[in-house]
C-alpha positions, 0 to 999 in steps of 0.5 A: 214509658220513657215520657212517664219516667221523665215526668216522674223524675222532673216532678221529684226534682222540682219538689225536692228543689222547692223543699230545699229552697224553702228550708234554706230561705231567710225569713226576710226573703220568703215568698208565698211559694218558698217559706218555712212554715207552709211551703216546706211541709207541703213540698215534702208531702208532695215529694213523698206522694210522687215517690210512692206513685213512682214506686207503684208504677215501677213495680207494676209496669217496669219490674215485670219486664226486667229479666230474671237474670238481671234481677227483675221480676220476669219469671224463667220459662222452664220444661221439666223432664220426668225422673225415676218417679212419675211427675204429679198429675198437676203437671201437664205433659207435652203429649201422652208419650213424652216424658216432658212437661209443657212450658211453665213459668218458674216462680221459686226454687227451693232445696226440696221443690220447684214452684211454677205458675199453673196454666189451670184457671182453678190454680195459681201455682203448683209445687213440684218435688225435686224427686219427681224431676229428672231434669229441667231446661230453661227456655230462651226468653223473648 
């Protein structure tokens, strides 16, 4: 991962440098790789493509690894405890006698509900009303 990060930054640095040199060169000192008419637009387009590729790579490989507490995309793992109302059937309990759920990945918290990743293959997410939850425990992340 570190090698790819280094290669992305080196490619961006080199393209930015060549673009800047192409824009600042005098007409008499132009070469085939540093000139205003052909090289500058090429280096700018290449720089934008590398930046776009880096953004996609970062979003798919790095961002999900950053903890939620640091502003990253790794969701919190939580356990819900039953409140006065019974939890919905979509929420799986740890066992039949327990009043707590299995661990879920918390996606979103609103004023009225919690949205978690569903362990079922048929569902993507489950919304739980705050009225059904008596308590919530955030588990330690690895």
